[in-house]
C-alpha positions in Angstrom: 73.7 102.0 87.1 74.7 105.1 85.5 77.7 106.5 85.9 76.5 109.8 87.1 75.4 107.9 90.2 78.0 105.5 90.8 79.8 109.0 91.0 77.7 110.6 93.1 77.7 107.3 95.5 81.7 107.6 95.6 81.9 111.0 96.2 79.7 110.4 99.4 80.8 107.8 100.7 84.1 109.3 100.1 82.6 112.1 103.2 81.8 109.7 105.7 84.2 110.1 109.1 84.3 106.9 110.7 83.3 106.7 113.8 85.5 103.1 115.3 88.6 101.7 113.8 88.3 99.5 110.6 88.2 95.4 111.9 91.8 93.8 111.7 92.7 90.2 112.1 89.6 87.7 112.2 87.7 90.7 113.8 88.2 92.3 109.8 85.7 88.8 108.8 83.3 88.0 111.6 80.5 85.7 110.5 78.8 85.5 107.1 76.0 84.1 106.3 75.8 80.2 104.7 75.0 80.9 101.2 76.7 80.5 97.4 74.3 81.1 94.6 71.6 82.4 97.9 71.0 82.6 101.5 69.4 79.6 103.1 65.9 79.6 104.5 67.0 79.5 108.1 69.7 82.2 107.8 72.4 79.8 109.0 76.1 81.3 109.9 79.2 80.1 108.8 82.6 81.1 110.1 84.7 82.4 107.7 87.8 80.3 109.0 86.5 77.0 108.6 86.0 74.6 105.6 82.8 75.9 104.7 83.1 79.6 104.8 86.1 79.4 102.9 85.4 77.1 100.6 82.2 79.0 99.7 84.1 82.0 99.4 86.3 80.8 96.7 83.3 78.7 94.5 81.6 82.3 95.4 85.0 84.4 93.2 84.0 81.8 90.6 80.5 82.2 90.1 80.5 85.9 89.6 81.8 87.5 86.7 83.9 90.0 86.5 82.6 93.3 86.7 79.4 92.9 88.4 79.9 94.1 91.9 79.2 97.9 91.8 82.1 98.1 94.4 84.9 96.0 93.8 85.4 95.8 89.7 87.5 93.2 89.8 86.1 90.4 91.9 85.2 87.0 90.0 85.7 85.1 87.2 82.7 83.2 86.2 83.9 80.1 84.6 80.4 79.4 83.1 81.1 81.1 80.4 83.6 78.9 79.2 81.0 76.1 78.9 80.0 74.9 75.4 82.6 76.4 74.1 86.0 74.6 71.8 88.7 75.0 74.2 92.5 74.3 73.3 95.1 72.9 76.0 96.4 76.8 75.7 93.2 77.6 76.8 92.1 75.0 79.6 96.4 76.6 81.1 95.2 80.2 80.5 91.7 79.4 82.8 94.0 77.5 85.4 95.9 81.5 85.7 93.2 82.7 85.7 91.6 80.6 88.6 94.6 81.1 90.6 95.1 84.6 90.1 91.2 84.9 91.2 91.8 82.6 94.1 94.4 84.3 95.4 92.7 87.6 95.8 91.3 86.4 99.7 93.8 87.1 102.2 93.0 83.5 103.5 94.3 82.0 100.9 98.4 81.0 101.2 98.3 78.7 97.6 95.7 77.5 95.1 96.6 75.1 92.6 93.2 74.5 90.1 93.2 71.8 87.6 90.8 72.1 84.4 89.8 69.8 82.3 87.2 69.2 79.6 84.4 66.2 79.4 81.9 66.9 77.1 79.9 69.4 78.2 81.2 69.4 81.8 84.1 71.2 82.0 85.7 70.1 85.3 87.7 72.4 87.8 89.9 70.8 91.0 91.6 73.2 93.4 93.7 72.2 96.1 93.2 75.0 98.2 96.6 76.1 100.8 94.7 77.9 103.4 96.8 80.9 105.2 94.8 80.2 108.0 96.9 78.7 111.6 95.2 75.0 112.1 93.6 74.8 108.8 94.1 71.7 106.6 94.6 72.0 102.8 91.4 70.2 101.3 90.5 70.8 97.6 87.6 72.2 95.7 86.0 69.6 92.6 83.5 71.3 91.0 81.5 70.9 87.6 80.1 73.4 85.2 77.7 72.6 82.6 74.3 74.4 81.6 74.6 77.3 82.9 75.1 75.9 86.4 78.3 75.2 88.7 77.9 72.0 90.9 80.4 71.4 94.1 81.1 68.3 94.0 83.4 67.3 96.6 85.1 69.0 99.6 87.9 66.5 100.7 91.1 66.7 102.5 
């Protein structure tokens, strides 16, 4: 979209009057469709306060190129862009920091600890997630990025 169209949309959106208050707490999330890269054929829903819902949301943050969402230019870090690159240990540590910062933006997360390793041709990411959701136990997401795709290898508790 051109800058003029985006500016027009922003101006029109700013002029709207909210009819109902902004939902807070659990009502602020509601239900979500289960998806990572695309919705399922049966339009399955997922509870955003479940391990699956939070895990899918965090995974989407790791495969969305920054700046690709028109309404949130600061969303995402596409780890696929790090595949097939010569990465030093410093590069991997820097990527861990970027992943930590990106995933911490989700207010359902209390703390995350990513570990990134590179084993040609695969970039492996393991993220220990401590949810901020009462009653939800910590869990780990294990991912492998290779050949332009990210595979969720395991979700473990």
